DRENMAR-585467 format. One line per 3 residues: number of its first residue (from 1); their letters; for each residue x negated, y, z negated of C-alpha. Coordinates in Angstrom, 2 decimals. Each point is the difference from the previous one (the first is absolute). Example, Ala and Ser with C-alpha at 12.3 -4.5 7.8 and 13.67 -1.06 7.14 Angstrom:
1> AS> -12.30,-4.50,-7.80 | -1.37,3.44,0.66
REM end
This chain:
1> XXX> -0.14,0.40,-0.37 | -1.15,3.06,0.71 | 0.33,2.89,-1.87
4> XXX> 3.27,1.20,-1.13 | 1.71,-3.64,0.26 | 0.53,-1.72,-3.56
7> XXX> -1.39,-3.34,-0.75 | 2.20,-2.29,-1.78 | -0.73,-3.34,-1.24
10> XXX> 2.83,-2.57,-0.78 | -0.22,-3.37,-1.90 | 1.83,-1.77,3.26
13> XXX> -0.41,0.29,3.11 | 1.58,-1.16,2.85 | -2.89,-1.66,1.96
16> XXX> -0.40,-3.17,1.03 | -3.08,-1.81,0.30 | 0.25,-1.16,3.78
19> XXX> -2.69,1.67,2.19 | 0.20,1.40,3.62 | 1.85,-1.29,2.87
22> XXX> -1.46,-1.55,3.10 | 0.32,0.04,3.27 | 3.17,-0.26,1.54
25> XXX> 1.66,1.58,-2.81 | 0.38,3.63,1.57 | -0.11,-0.50,4.34
28> XXX> 1.28,2.96,0.37 | -1.23,1.30,3.52 | -0.43,3.99,0.76
31> XXX> 1.78,1.05,2.70 | -3.63,1.86,1.23 | -1.70,-2.23,2.47
34> XXX> 2.99,-2.82,0.26 | -0.88,-2.42,2.35 | 2.05,0.04,3.27
37> XXX> -0.75,-0.42,3.78 | 1.90,-1.30,3.16 | -0.79,-3.16,1.13
40> XXX> 0.27,-1.45,3.75 | 3.12,-0.65,-0.30 | 1.32,3.31,-1.53
43> XXX> 0.34,-1.17,-3.43 | -2.31,0.86,-3.60 | -2.90,-1.07,0.15
46> XXX> -0.76,-3.33,-2.43 | -0.63,1.18,-3.72 | -3.40,-2.24,-0.65
49> XXX> -0.43,-2.13,-3.04 | -2.81,-2.18,-1.94 | -2.79,1.53,-1.32
52> XXX> -1.70,3.15,1.03 | -2.86,-0.21,2.52 | -3.42,1.56,-1.23
55> XXX> 0.48,2.79,2.35 | 3.11,0.83,-1.17 | -1.15,-0.01,-3.72
58> XXX> -2.59,2.49,1.10 | 1.96,2.05,2.09 | 2.56,0.67,-2.86
61> XXX> -2.34,0.33,-2.67 | -2.10,2.41,2.15 | 3.50,1.99,0.75
64> XXX> 1.10,-0.18,-4.08 | -4.03,1.21,-1.38 | 0.28,2.86,2.76
67> XXX> 3.71,1.31,-0.80 | -0.99,-0.22,-3.65 | -3.30,1.84,0.16
70> XXX> 1.99,2.46,1.80 | 2.28,0.50,-2.50 | 2.98,-0.76,2.35
73> XXX> 1.61,-2.16,-2.71 | 3.62,-0.59,2.39 | -2.44,-1.37,2.77
76> XXX> -1.88,-2.14,-2.03 | 2.90,-0.90,-1.96 | 1.45,-1.25,3.61
79> XXX> -2.72,-2.77,0.52 | 1.55,-1.94,-3.44 | 2.74,-1.90,-0.45
82> XXX> 1.49,1.98,-2.70 | -0.62,3.63,1.32 | 2.20,1.50,-2.42
85> XXX> -2.22,-0.87,-2.81 | -2.55,0.18,1.52 | 0.39,3.68,1.13
88> XXX> 0.82,0.72,-3.54 | -3.48,-0.77,-1.32 | -1.88,1.06,2.69
91> XXX> 1.95,3.52,0.05 | -0.75,0.11,-3.72 | -3.76,-0.64,0.72
94> XXX> -1.23,2.72,1.99 | 3.17,2.09,-1.68 | 0.43,-0.04,-3.67
97> XXX> -2.90,-1.95,0.00 | -2.26,2.73,1.39 | -2.21,-2.61,1.43
100> XXX> -1.84,0.81,3.68 | -2.92,-0.52,2.18 | 0.85,-3.22,-0.24
103> XXX> -2.20,-2.71,1.86 | 0.24,-3.69,0.20 | -2.23,-2.46,0.60
106> XXX> 1.22,-3.52,1.13 | -1.80,-3.26,-0.83 | -0.22,-3.08,2.00
109> XXX> 3.68,-1.89,-0.04 | 0.97,-3.13,-0.97 | 2.88,-1.04,2.20
112> XXX> 2.54,2.40,-0.23 | -1.46,1.46,-3.67 | -2.49,3.01,0.64
115> XXX> -1.54,1.84,-3.17 | -1.20,3.71,0.21 | -1.58,2.40,-1.93
118> XXX> 1.45,3.49,-0.48 | -2.25,3.03,-0.69 | 2.36,2.92,-0.53
121> XXX> -0.24,3.32,-1.94 | 2.42,1.28,-3.15 | 0.53,4.07,-0.20
124> XXX> 1.57,1.54,-1.83 | 0.19,3.44,-2.06 | -3.69,0.72,1.56
127> XXX> -1.24,-3.05,-0.83 | -1.21,-2.47,1.76 | -0.79,-4.14,-0.60
130> XXX> -1.07,-3.05,2.76 | 2.47,-2.29,-0.34 | -0.77,-3.67,1.02
133> XXX> 0.86,-3.73,-0.51 | 0.61,-3.53,2.46 | 3.75,-1.58,0.86
136> XXX> 1.03,-1.94,2.59 | 3.14,-0.69,2.48 | 1.51,-2.84,1.87
139> XXX> 1.93,0.71,3.19 | 2.55,-2.03,0.60 | 2.67,-0.66,3.00
142> XXX> 3.69,1.97,-0.34 | 2.51,-1.76,0.23 | 2.57,1.59,1.79
145> XXX> -2.18,1.54,1.89 | -3.36,-2.41,0.73 | -2.31,3.21,-0.39
148> XXX> -3.25,-0.04,-1.88 | 0.71,1.27,-3.39 | -2.03,0.92,-3.06
151> XXX> 1.84,-2.35,-2.71 | 0.69,3.08,-2.35 | -1.14,-0.75,-3.65
154> XXX> -0.94,3.44,-2.21 | -3.09,-1.51,-1.13 | -1.12,0.80,4.04
157> XXX> -0.30,3.24,-0.86 | -1.35,-0.28,-3.24 | -0.73,-3.39,-1.92
160> XXX> 1.90,1.27,-3.26 | 2.81,1.07,1.39 | 3.30,-1.68,-0.58
163> XXX> 3.52,0.17,1.49 | 1.49,3.54,-0.61 | -3.06,1.15,-0.96
166> XXX> -1.16,3.55,1.88 | -3.63,2.48,-0.62 | 0.02,3.24,-2.00
169> XXX> -2.83,2.54,-0.77 | 0.17,2.28,-2.85 | -0.84,1.42,-2.97
172> XXX> 0.88,-4.26,-1.87 | 3.53,-0.29,-2.10 | -2.65,-0.66,-3.07
175> XXX> -2.83,0.59,-1.26 | -2.61,-2.65,0.58 | -1.11,-2.67,-3.44
178> XXX> -2.47,-1.58,-0.80 | 1.81,-3.58,-1.53 | -1.88,-1.64,-2.34
181> XXX> 0.66,-3.37,-2.60 | 0.58,-0.50,-3.20 | -3.82,0.32,-0.61
184> XXX> -1.04,3.21,2.08 | -0.94,-2.14,3.19 | 0.82,2.02,2.94
187> XXX> 2.87,-2.06,2.35 | -0.77,0.69,4.10 | 2.07,-1.47,2.51
190> XXX> -3.09,-0.36,1.90 | -1.33,-2.45,-3.02 | 3.52,-1.45,-0.81
193> XXX> 2.02,-0.31,3.01 | 2.99,-0.82,-1.56 | -0.03,3.29,-1.99
196> XXX> 0.22,1.87,3.34 | 4.27,0.66,0.08 | -0.15,0.02,-3.85
199> XXX> -2.03,2.64,-0.15 | 1.36,2.24,2.24 | 3.66,-0.71,-2.31
202> XXX> -2.24,1.10,-2.73 | -1.54,3.13,1.25 | 3.62,0.75,1.41
205> XXX> 1.86,-0.12,-3.32 | -3.13,1.18,-2.49 | -2.06,2.31,2.19
208> XXX> 1.63,3.00,-1.32 | -0.23,-1.12,-3.53 | -3.94,-0.85,0.14
211> XXX> -1.05,3.34,0.33 | -1.36,-0.11,3.71 | 1.01,2.12,2.84
214> XXX> 0.96,-0.77,3.91 | -2.21,0.54,2.82 | 0.22,-0.80,3.82
217> XXX> 0.74,-3.27,1.73 | 1.35,-1.99,2.48 | 2.56,-2.42,-1.57
220> XXX> 2.52,-3.01,1.31 | 3.15,1.06,-1.07 | 2.09,-3.17,-0.65
223> XXX> 4.13,-0.27,0.70 | 0.59,-1.86,-3.47 | 1.76,2.47,-2.62
226> XXX> -2.84,0.66,-2.29 | -2.48,-1.42,1.53 | -3.37,2.09,-0.69
229> XXX> -1.81,0.84,3.36 | -3.19,-1.65,0.62 | -3.31,2.27,0.55
232> XXX> -1.72,-0.87,3.42 | -2.56,2.90,0.21 | -0.96,2.71,-3.09
235> XXX> -0.70,3.62,1.90 | -0.81,1.77,-2.86 | -0.16,-1.67,-3.91
238> XXX> 1.93,1.10,-2.59 | -0.43,-0.86,-3.84 | 0.65,-3.18,-0.62
241> XXX> 1.91,-0.34,-3.79 | -0.57,-3.62,-1.75 | 2.48,-2.46,-0.49
244> XXX> -0.78,-2.91,-2.73 | 1.71,-3.21,1.18 | 0.36,-3.22,-2.25
247> XXX> -1.75,-1.87,2.68 | -2.71,-2.00,-0.65 | -2.79,-0.04,2.86
250> XXX> -1.42,-3.29,-0.81 | 3.55,-1.21,0.26 | 0.67,1.61,2.99
253> XXX> -3.32,-1.01,1.50 | 1.12,-3.71,-0.51 | 3.71,0.79,1.46
256> XXX> -1.68,1.43,3.11 | -2.07,-2.65,0.56 | 2.20,-2.96,-0.77
259> XXX> 3.11,1.13,2.26 | -1.93,0.29,3.06 | -0.38,-3.08,-0.10
262> XXX> 3.42,-0.58,0.95 | 2.32,2.06,2.69 | 2.81,1.60,-1.19
265> XXX> -0.97,0.03,-3.62 | 0.40,1.82,-2.91 | -0.74,0.18,-4.16
268> XXX> 0.99,1.64,-2.75 | -1.89,-0.50,-3.85 | 0.96,1.92,-2.70
271> XXX> -0.28,-0.19,-3.90 | 2.49,-1.55,-1.52 | -0.43,2.25,-3.61
274> XXX> 0.10,2.84,1.81 | 1.73,0.23,2.98 | -3.03,1.40,1.84
277> XXX> -1.02,-1.10,3.40 | -2.90,-1.06,0.64 | -0.24,-1.06,3.54
280> XXX> 2.10,0.40,3.25 | -1.31,-1.36,3.67 | 1.43,-0.46,2.96
283> XXX> -1.26,-1.88,3.22 | 2.74,1.08,2.82 | -0.13,1.29,3.36
286> XXX> 2.49,2.59,-0.45 | -1.29,1.31,-3.27 | 2.85,0.07,-1.98
289> XXX> -0.28,-0.31,-3.19 | 1.63,-3.44,-1.04 | -1.48,-0.62,-2.98
292> XXX> 2.03,2.39,-1.46 | 2.90,1.03,2.54 | 0.50,-3.52,1.53
295> XXX> 3.49,-1.67,-0.19 | 0.47,-3.69,0.53 | 0.85,-3.27,-1.85
298> XXX> -2.08,-1.50,-2.38 | 0.32,-3.26,0.07 | -0.24,-2.23,-3.03
301> XXX> -2.09,2.90,-1.75 | 3.43,1.38,-0.80 | 0.40,-3.45,-2.22
304> XXX> -1.48,2.37,-2.45 | 3.13,2.35,-0.79 | 2.20,-2.89,0.77
307> XXX> -1.21,-2.35,-2.69 | 0.16,3.08,-2.12 | 3.17,0.11,1.12
310> XXX> 0.94,-3.92,-0.88 | -1.45,0.68,-3.66 | 1.79,3.46,-0.47
313> XXX> 3.21,-1.18,0.92 | -0.45,-3.68,-2.23 | 0.22,-2.55,3.06
316> XXX> -3.15,-1.39,-0.96 | -3.41,0.46,-1.39 | -3.46,-0.54,1.18
319> XXX> 0.24,-3.50,-2.01 | 4.14,-0.53,1.38 | 0.75,-1.98,2.43
322> XXX> 0.04,1.26,4.09 | -0.06,-2.99,2.41 | -1.74,-0.07,3.28
325> XXX> 2.01,-1.97,2.57 | -1.08,-0.02,3.64 | 2.91,2.70,0.92
328> XXX> 2.34,2.02,-1.23 | 3.30,1.16,1.16 | 1.43,3.74,-1.15
331> XXX> 3.36,1.67,1.66 | -0.47,-3.24,2.65 | -3.53,1.07,0.79
334> XXX> -2.85,-2.48,-0.01 | -3.50,0.78,-1.77 | -3.20,-2.07,0.51
337> XXX> -3.21,-0.59,-2.00 | -3.25,0.99,1.84 | -1.26,-3.03,1.95
340> XXX> -1.80,-2.39,-2.58 | 1.31,1.27,-2.98 | 1.49,-3.70,-1.66
343> XXX> 3.32,0.68,-1.65 | 0.28,-0.51,-4.36 | 3.70,-0.32,-1.21
346> XXX> -1.37,0.57,-3.47 | -2.24,3.49,0.83 | -0.17,2.12,-2.89
349> XXX> 0.54,3.70,1.10 | -4.03,0.29,-0.57 | -0.60,-3.33,1.98
352> XXX> 2.18,1.59,3.07 | -1.33,3.71,-0.52 | -3.97,-1.70,0.16
355> XXX> 0.96,-2.06,3.25 | 1.95,2.65,1.56 | 3.12,-2.18,0.31
358> XXX> 2.73,2.13,2.08 | 2.94,-2.13,-0.38 | -0.64,0.28,-4.26
361> XXX> 0.83,3.56,0.20 | 2.49,-0.24,2.60 | 2.07,-2.64,-2.00
364> XXX> 0.80,2.52,-2.22 | 1.36,2.48,2.24 | 3.29,-0.86,-0.81
367> XXX> -0.69,0.47,-3.80 | -1.46,3.67,0.05 | 3.07,3.32,0.37
370> XXX> -0.64,1.15,3.91 | -2.20,3.09,-2.17 | -2.11,-1.83,-2.20
373> XXX> -2.66,0.06,1.94 | 0.19,3.63,0.78 | 0.55,1.26,-4.01
376> XXX> -2.96,-2.69,-0.71 | -2.63,1.98,2.66 | 1.88,3.66,-1.29
379> XXX> -0.03,-0.12,-3.26 | -2.76,-2.57,-1.01 | -2.57,1.29,2.87
382> XXX> 0.69,3.45,0.91 | 0.94,-1.40,3.99 | 2.48,1.83,2.49
385> XXX> 1.29,3.24,-1.84 | -2.04,2.07,2.45 | -1.57,1.57,-2.52
388> XXX> -3.72,-0.61,-0.51 | -2.20,3.14,0.39 | -3.67,-1.60,0.80
391> XXX> -1.82,3.14,1.16 | 0.46,-1.00,4.07 | 2.85,-1.04,1.55
394> XXX> 1.29,-4.34,-1.22 | 2.65,-2.31,0.53 | 1.27,-0.82,-3.56
397> XXX> 1.37,-3.35,1.10 | 3.44,-1.05,0.82 | 2.01,-3.22,-1.50
400> XXX> 3.66,0.96,1.34 | 3.21,-2.12,-1.66 | 0.68,-2.03,2.91
403> XXX> 2.18,-2.66,0.06 | 0.64,-2.80,2.29 | -3.24,-2.07,0.89
406> XXX> -1.98,3.10,-0.54 | 0.36,-0.73,-3.78 | -1.94,-3.24,-0.05
409> XXX> -2.31,1.69,2.94 | -0.52,3.03,-2.30 | -1.02,-2.21,-2.55
412> XXX> -2.88,-1.31,2.18 | -1.60,2.94,0.97 | 2.06,-0.12,3.20
415> XXX> 3.72,1.26,0.80 | 0.30,3.98,-0.25 | -2.98,-0.02,-2.53
418> XXX> -2.44,2.84,1.18 | -3.73,0.46,-1.66 | -3.21,1.67,0.36
421> XXX> -3.35,-1.51,-1.35 | 0.00,2.88,-2.50 | 3.84,-1.00,-1.44
424> XXX> -1.44,-3.57,-0.50 | -3.31,0.91,-1.72 | 1.98,2.10,-2.22
427> XXX> 2.53,-3.14,-0.63 | -3.22,-1.97,-0.76 | -1.15,2.77,-2.71
430> XXX> 3.71,-0.01,-1.61 | -0.27,-3.38,-0.08 | -3.41,-0.21,-1.75
433> XXX> 0.93,2.37,-2.49 | 3.72,0.04,-0.41 | 0.25,3.96,0.33
436> XXX> 0.81,1.86,3.71 | -2.31,3.00,0.60 | 0.35,1.54,2.96
439> XXX> -2.77,0.09,2.53 | -2.24,3.10,0.46 | -2.70,1.24,2.05
442> XXX> -0.42,3.13,-1.59 | 0.56,0.97,-3.99 | 3.56,1.55,-0.87
445> XXX> -1.57,2.75,-1.25 | -1.25,1.27,3.44 | 3.32,0.83,0.91
448> XXX> 2.53,-0.32,-2.67 | 2.26,-2.57,1.64 | 2.29,-2.33,-1.22
451> XXX> -1.03,-3.93,0.17 | 2.29,-2.46,-0.03 | 1.26,-1.73,-3.33
454> XXX> 1.21,-3.64,-0.33 | 0.80,-2.65,-2.76 | -2.34,-2.54,0.78
457> XXX> -0.25,-3.22,-1.46 | 0.55,-1.83,-3.19 | -3.37,-1.58,-1.98
460> XXX> 1.42,-3.61,0.46 | 0.92,0.87,4.05 | -3.55,1.38,0.48
463> XXX> -1.73,-2.76,-1.96 | 2.23,-2.32,2.45 | -0.96,1.74,3.10
466> XXX> -3.90,0.44,-1.14 | 0.45,-4.22,-0.74 | 1.16,-0.84,3.07
469> XXX> -1.64,2.32,2.51 | -3.49,-1.56,-2.06 | 1.13,-3.35,1.18
472> XXX> 0.45,0.65,3.20 | -3.59,1.87,0.26 | -1.57,-2.98,-1.54
475> XXX> 1.46,-2.97,1.30 | 3.17,0.81,2.19 | -0.24,1.74,3.52
478> XXX> -2.44,2.78,-1.03 | -2.83,-2.24,-1.57 | -2.17,-0.19,3.12
481> XXX> 0.31,3.72,0.02 | -0.60,1.29,-3.72 | -2.84,-3.25,-0.88
484> XXX> -2.69,1.54,-2.00 | 1.56,3.25,-0.83 | 0.13,-0.56,-3.39
487> XXX> 3.24,-0.65,-2.91 | 1.51,3.11,0.20 | 2.10,-0.13,3.28
490> XXX> 3.13,-0.49,1.46 | 1.25,-0.51,4.16 | 2.90,-0.89,2.29
493> XXX> -0.29,-0.65,3.54 | 2.22,0.65,2.36 | 1.30,-0.17,3.91
496> XXX> 2.78,1.56,1.63 | 1.30,-0.79,3.48 | 0.82,2.93,2.53
499> XXX> 1.58,-0.50,3.24 | -1.77,-0.23,3.25 | -3.29,-0.41,-1.62
502> XXX> -2.26,-3.09,0.05 | -0.81,-0.65,-3.55 | 1.00,1.47,-3.02
505> XXX> -1.13,3.56,-2.08 | -2.48,-0.74,-2.41 | 0.88,0.63,-3.89
508> XXX> -2.47,-0.45,-2.66 | 0.42,2.17,-3.89 | -1.98,-0.61,-3.20
511> XXX> -1.65,1.17,-2.54 | -3.58,-0.12,-1.51 | -0.71,1.61,-3.67
514> XXX> 1.62,3.62,0.41 | -0.13,-0.53,3.46 | 2.98,-0.84,2.04
517> XXX> 0.13,-0.01,4.11 | 2.44,-0.58,2.75 | -0.78,-1.14,3.89
520> XXX> 2.24,-0.28,2.72 | -1.78,-0.73,3.86 | 3.06,0.18,2.78
523> XXX> -0.15,-2.99,1.64 | -2.33,-1.70,-2.01 | 1.40,-3.62,-0.95
526> XXX> 0.32,-1.23,-3.54 | -0.92,2.04,-3.02 | -3.54,-2.04,-0.37
529> XXX> -0.67,0.38,3.36 | -0.80,3.78,0.43 | 1.67,2.20,-2.84
532> XXX> -1.63,-2.43,-2.48 | -4.02,0.47,0.73 | 1.13,4.09,0.23
535> XXX> 0.98,0.16,-3.62 | -2.41,-2.48,-1.15 | -2.62,2.30,1.40
538> XXX> 1.41,3.06,-1.96 | 0.13,-1.78,-3.13 | -3.25,-1.54,-0.24
541> XXX> -1.50,3.50,1.19 | 2.12,1.55,-3.41 | -0.61,-2.54,-2.91
REM end
């Protein structure tokens, strides 16, 4: 945001975790240069098909670059398969972005993909600075016209651009900040790449409060309401104000390293005794802070809340019955366990929890009330009330009182339940201590914001959850991941099936001492396949 536009931080954000669209999503054809012609019979020339030829790739790329260099936004956009969206970005590039003197140098094409380097100058209010960066484009065949066109993605113009983003140069909306961790270590996006969007949000929210002064910069203005600008180039530095966070540089480094091993992964670590966030890391192509804002079914990690619900409503106890049949029916829908899980009709709740038996929990669907799980999540775990104020935008979880087969599905973390890694790390922290402490990234005293509260768990329920999570971590589904982390541990595995995905989403949450962590990997398989190793790495580094 530029100066004069007030940034807001909200506790719940509508963003979803899904990334950008692939080729074919737009397929809009510019009226400029449409294919036409007269054949020998007087009819239109046939529309070309198949991949663009090497000469077509070279010709289209050259024309696109030439128009872009000249600041001819409309013409450049006409060589893409989404001229309206391309025109908006290109207009902002040379207009509000004040980017001139553009020189584009293409590299060697790989098939229809062409890498290139951009060199330009950003000038504003008598101040100028060179801008250099690299990007790439792909030429595709227009389905309607058969023309060779640049497959439009905002990242073609700049690698940090997302859908709906535009450029703007001027006085920054918020003064620059120097973010530091709990021990005073400076946190930068160069050293901790995942923190880029988080630092932007902190600057937007707290730059004015930190004692800094604004500078002059080229920035990317994001479409989503409340999203902070992303600085691309600083023409004149302002005075940076210091913002102390709750993060731990060592935990953050471990989290950053862990998520890079699995694409579309996110992890959050926090301190159960205080609620302070120790690490936030994302490894995603779309740059989305899924760790805080993700909204996906958490799979069997939800059984922590479900087990607490069964205990608190008097339906069973840790050592009480929770049979694990091969299948269970609720509202005419049949539920099954993961392949290979042997049924156990004499199982206790602790048995079924440690083995992650779906049918054991589904069998209780007819006994719980439609809103039992919702009330447990809200009243005991502080979820789903849209009132968390962490310091940056976050999602507070959603456990709706949905009836029918969703009552059973919700109990096993499917159905209508949605969580983020932040939510599940908080759930684990509450289970361990019995007390809900709203997660925070910056001290409450920085802006006197009101933190969310909840009743928390009884000593008995918390003790039973700890015992069941300890068993899961030592002899249950999480034993292989948590081995060697010491005696004060607990965990829960999870996987959530998603329509259209070849594999389920991988979830894992656990604690070690006074550190709780939760991770999610989209299309990552079982909990122990991807999310588990991420959580282990963070817990091992935080002990």
